[in-house]
N, C-alpha and C positions, 0 to 999 in steps of 0.2 A: 160790528164794530161800534160798540157802545163808548162817545163821549162825552166827557160833562167839565165846561171851559171854564172859569170864574175869570170876571174882569171890574173894573172901577174901582179896586184897591187905591188906597194910598199915603201920604203922610196926612193930615190935617192939623190943627191947633184946637182944645177944649172948646165944645161949642158948636166947631163946625158936623159940617153933612156931609154925605157920602152918599151912593148908591152902587149897588153890587147886581151883578148882573150872572148868571148862569146859563150856559148855552147848551143845550143837548142834541148831539147830533146820533147817529144810528135810531133802530129801534126797540125800546125798552116796554117789553107786554105787562099787563097788571098791573097797572102804578100804585101805590096805595099812598105812598106821602111824598115829598117834598118840600126837603129844609136843607136850613144853615146851620153850620158848626163852626166852631170855634180854638183853638190851640195855643195857648201862650205857650214857650219854652220852658219846660219841667213843669208841666200841669197836663190832665188827660182835655181828650177832647171833649168838649158840651156841647148841650145843644143848644141854640140861639131862637132860632123860629122854625116853626113844622105844615106844614099842609097837610090835613091825610084828609083822605075821601069819607066824601058824606062828613064834615067835620066841620068846625072854625078852625083857623091856626089860634097855634100858640106859641106863649113866648117864655123864655127865661125869664126871673123874676127880674134881673137886673137892667133886661133892656125896654121892659114892658112901659109903654108908651113911647119910648122912642125913637123903636123899629118896626118898621111894617115888612113881612112879607105879602108879595103880588105876584098874580103872575098873569104876561103880558103874550097875551095870543099871537097878537100883531108880530111877535119879534120873536116865537118859540121859547122866552124867557123865561127862568125865575126869577125876579129881581129882591132885591135885601134894600131897605131909605134908611137911613139910619143919620136921626138926628142926638141936637147936643152929642158929640161924641165925648167921651172923657176916656182919659189917660187908660183906667181900667179896660176899657176896648180894646185896647192894644192887641194885638194876632192875626192869626192865621186862620184866614174864613176860609171855607169847605165850605161847598154845596153837594144833596146828598141825595138821590133816590132809589127811594125803599119799592119794589116788588114782590108780587107772592115769590121769583123765584132767584133773586141775587139782589142785592144791595149792591149800586157805583155810586163811583165820588169820583166829585176833580179834583185838581192836583194843589186848590189852594192860593189865595188871593193875598198878598199880607195889608193889612190897616195900620195905622201908626197911629197913635194918637199925644202930641208932645207939644208945647206950650215953649 
């Protein structure tokens, strides 16, 4: 019974900040990747930030220098700190864990950036 639950989304003005968290429950074996994706209506789901075992985090060009992915060991969460948000960042943000055996997705949290 693996569940990923995202939180921290909301409505902010351009230039604002949000911190998303992804909490995992259950046992996931052989995790290789932990990442954040986003999807706007009518668009394909796109990679935002990715942590890969044995490598440095990678980011989409559109969010570099503005978003930071991290693991909070004390809270057992994967976080995404977002600063200087833009209207183009508006989307549903999803957490994903990739393992040797399967991929796991959360239900998503809405981020809306508007003035």
